N, C-alpha and C positions, 0 to 999 in steps of 0.2 A: 278412336283408333290412333290418331296422331299423338294424343296425350299418353296413351298406353306405351307407344313406341319410345317416347322421351323417358318415361319411367324405366323401361327396360334398359335403355342406353345408359342412364345414370347408374342403375344398379350394376351394370357391367363394369363401368368405370370404377365404382367403389370397390367392387370385388377384385378388380385388377390391382388397385392400390393396396388392398389388404393382403393380397397374395404376394405382392412384391415387398411387403414390409415397410411401405412408405409411411412416414410419420404424418399425423394430422397437422395441418398448418395452424400456427398459433402466434399470438402476440404475447411476448414474455415481459413481465413487469420487473424492472431493474431499479432497486432502491439505492439512492446515494444520499447520505445524510449531510450533504453540503449544499449551500444555497445556489440558486440559479446564477450563472455567470462565473462560477468558480472554475478553475482549470480542470478539476476532476469531473465536473458535470460536462464540460466540453469533451473530455476524454470519453465519457459515457456515450455521448452522441456519435463520436467517431466509431466506437465499438458497435453501436446500434446500426450505423451505416454499413459496416462490414459484415455484420450478421446477415443483413438483407442481401448484400452482394454475394456472399459466399454460399448462402442457402438458395440463391437464385430466386429470392422473393418468397420462398416457402415459409419463412419465419421472419418476424419482425420483433424489435425490442422497443418498449416505451420506457423512457427514463423518467423517474420520479425524484426530483431534487428536494429533499427534506420532507416532502408532503406525505409520503407513504410510511416511511420509517426514519427516525432519527438515528444517530450513531449508536446510541445505547440500546436501541430496539432491534438493530439489524440482525444480530445473531439469532434471536428467537423468532424474528419475523420471517427469515429465510427458512429456518427449521420448520415452522408451522405452515409455510406456503403462502403467507401474506404477500411476499414477494417471491418471484421465481429466481431472481439473481440479486445478490447483495454486495455492496461495497463494504467489506467487513474489516473493521479495525480490530484485529485479534488482541492487541494489548489491552483493550477495554475489558477483556474476558480472560483473565489470567488462569483461572481454574479450568476453563474449557479447552484452551489451546496452548498448553505449556510447551510442547515441542516446537511448534511454530514460533512462539514468542521467544524461545531460547535463541534461535537463529536471528530473529529480528533484532534482539538486543545486542547482538555481536556487531552491529553496523559501525560502531566506533573503531573497529578493527581497521577500517579504511585509513585512519590517521597513521597507522603503522606501516603503510605501504608507500610512503614517499610522495614526491611531487607528481609522479605519473598518474596518480588517482585524482589529482586536483581538477575540479571542473567536470569530471566524468563520474563522480561518485554515484549519482542516481542510476545512470545507465548500467554501470558495472554491478552495483549491488542488486538491482532488480533482476538482472539476468542470472546472477549467481544464486539468489535465494529461490527463484523459480525453478532453476535446474535442480537445486538441492532437494526441494520438497517433492518434485515430481519423481525423482529417481533415487534419492538417498534417505528418505524419511518415511518409512511405512507407518511410523507412529503418528506422523502429521495427518496422513490420510485417515487413520483410525479415529483420531479425535474429531476430524471433520464429519466422518460418518456417524459418530455418536450424536452429532447435532443435526443429522439428517441432511447433510450438505456434501457436495462434491467440489473439490478444489480444481479450479481452471486457470490459475495464474495470479501473479503478484504485480503490483505497481508500487511506485514510491517517489518521493520528492527529493529535494536537494538538501544540502548540509544544514544542520541545526545550529542556531546561535541564540543569543540573549536578546529578546525583543521586549523592551522595558519602558517604564515611565520615569525612571531615574538613572543617573549615570552608573555604569558598571565596568570598572577597569581592573580592579584588584580584588584580592581576597578580603581586604577590609571593606570594600564596597559591597561585596556579596554577603558579608556576615549578617545573619538575621533576615536577609531579604526573603520574601515569600515568592517562590518560583513555581509557576504552573508547569507540571511535567506530564507528558502523555505516555510514558513508559517507565518501567522500574530502573533501567540502566541510567536514565537521566536523573531520576530521583536519587539514586546512589551517588551520582556525581555531585548533585546539589548539596547533599548532606556532607560529602567529602570537603567541599569548598566552603562550608559554613552557612549555606543557605537552608531554608526550610521548604522542602518540596510539597506542593499542593496538588492533589488529584481532582480534576473536574473535567466534564465533557468539553470538547473544543467549542461546542455551540455556546458555552457559557463564558468564554474567555473575554469577549469584548466588554461585557458588563463588569466582570471581575477586575479588569484593568482600569476601566473608567471610574470605578467606585473605590479603588485602592484595596480591594480584597487580596489581589496579588500585585507584586511590584514588577514582575517579569513573566514572560511566557517563553518556554523553549520551543522555537519554531524556525522554519526556513523563511527567508524573506518573502517569497511569493505568497505565503499564507497571510501576510498582511492584507493583500488584496482579497484572497479567498474568504476571509472571515470579517472583512469590513473594519479593520483595525486602524485605518489611516489616521483618524482623528484622535486616537488615544495613545499611540506610540510616540514617545519623546526621545528615546535613546536606544541605540543598537550596538551590539558587539558580536561580530560573527567569528571571532577567533576561537571561541570556546562555546560549547563543549565538543562540537563535531558529531558525527553520526547522522543518520537520517531515519525517517519514518516510512515504514512499508506497510502495505495493506493487501490482504487477499481480495483483489479488486473485483473478482467476478464469481464468487462462490455461488453455486447453483443448488437449489432444492433438489434432493435426490430424485423425486418423482418427475420433476421437470427435465432433468438430465436423461433419465431412463426413457422418457417419451420420445427422445430423438433417435433417429436412425444413426448408424455408424458414420454415414456420409455427413450428416448434419452435425454430429458431435465434432468431427474434424473441422467443419466450417466455423463452429463456435470457438474452437481453440485458435483457429486462424484469426478470428476477430479479436480474441484476447491478446494474441501476439502483436498484431498491427495497431489495433485501437489502444491497447495498453501501453505501447511505446510512447504515446503522446505525453503522458504525465511526467516520466523522468526527463524527457527531452525538453518539454516546455518549462519545467522547473529550472533546469540548468540554464536555459536561455533567459529566463526572467529574473534570475538572481541579481545580476548587475543592474537591470532596468528598475527593479524594485528598490534597490539602494539609492539610485539616482533620484527616483521619484520621492523617496523619503527625505533626502537632502534638500530638495526643492521646497518641501513643506517645513523645513527648519529642524528636522530630526537630527540630533547629535550622533555622530559616528565615533565609536571608541575602539581602541586596540587593547588587548590584554597585556598586562605587564608580565615580565619574565617569570616572576614567582607563580602567578596564576597559570601560565602556560606549562611550567614545569610540573606543577601539581596535577594538572589535567593529563599530561602525557603519562605520568606515573600511574594515575588512576586507570587509564585505558589499558596499560600493559598488565596490570594485575586483575583487571575486571573480567578478563576472559575466564580465569580460574574461579572468580567469584560467581560468575553467571552459572557455570557448571555446578558449583556447590549449592548455590541458592535454589536452582530448579530441582536438584536432587532432594534437598531437605524440605522445600516448600511444596513441591508438586510431584515428587516421586519419579522424576526423569532419571532413568538409570544410566544412560550412556551419553551424558552431556559432554564430557571431555572428548569422547570419540566423535560426536557430532561436530563440535567446533574444530577438531583436528581435520576432519574430512572436508568441512566447509572452507577452511582457509585457502587451500590450493585452488578450489573452484573459484573463489573470489579473485585470487591472483590471476587466474586464467582470464576472467572476465574483464579485469582492468586492462589487460592487453587486447582482448577482442574488440573492445569499444573504441580504442584509440583512433582507427581510421574512419569511423562512422561520421558522416557529414550531414545527415538529415534524419528526420523522424521516420521517413519511409525506409531508409537503410537500416535503422535500428529495429523497426518492426520485422523486416526481412531477416535480420540476424537472429532475433528471438525465435522466429518461426523455424529457421534452418537448424539452429543449434539446440533447440529445446522442444517446442510444441509439436513439430512434425514427427518427433520420435516417440510421442506418447501413444500407448496402446489404448485406443478409445473403447475397445471391447471389454477391457479389464477395469478401466478407470470407473469408479463409482459403483462397482458391482459387489 
């Protein structure tokens, strides 16, 4: 009789949960194609902590650094449900995410905004691209949906420069150099300055640099730590080319997203805002630290000569038009010029918004207030 009573009570609880639309508690698998100890894996752990906090323990996230999916596997892996959430580098998949990549490639626009943007590039651009995709790019959501994914926010690192095994100060130095590039805008820059762009997964960079397959990698300085490049990098020049790399940091499998109640969807977005603020913030903080550590190891620091700087600035100014034209011709993006024109004032706004921010928590609060809290979770991903 006592056993029967427990069964009846359990059935009543389950019936109440079903009637209230409560989602079944679940552990979500989050694939990050970077090694343990990297800043983005640390970010993933912060995100996981906040999912648990804001769902009041109803859901948890387990982070899989490199083990579940590598960077090249993440798009298909999230699509097919191997991972519930993925750290998605959209530039790796140009045909699948052209509208998202168009805006990502406009990051060198920051160099046209003067000294106010210096040192705040990551925080500003991440805010701007996230706002733009959520509210100004229906095509971006459509291309994610075609891959069975739901967009829940961007992250990004700090400014890109030349991380090399040989000195690079001038156009003559760059002539014929093999430069690993992670996106088409940097490949175009490399070609413009006489180098040869090489495309490869970030996971292959260390071996490529150590064996002389490439002479340089276009990276931010904290990536030296993230990818274990300390013993292969000999020369650094951070004056060129500029721009930064952004990632759809928390793309969710459609079924995983739809399994969540509206309340828990908002909780996951809050986690994206606060947890995701860690990457731009820590990258900005670690830039100078990474350079000082490199100097202590004997790495040579270089500055770009005037001719190289002038060539780079001219490239950036004309590349906004090139981006629109390229994506129209290559990927059928019809309103590239309109997208860039819409994005620029959003980026200018975010350069100003991040100026008073003094901590990672303040940045997360700003992202939540200005962007994520305004997302309609009932419509997103439907």
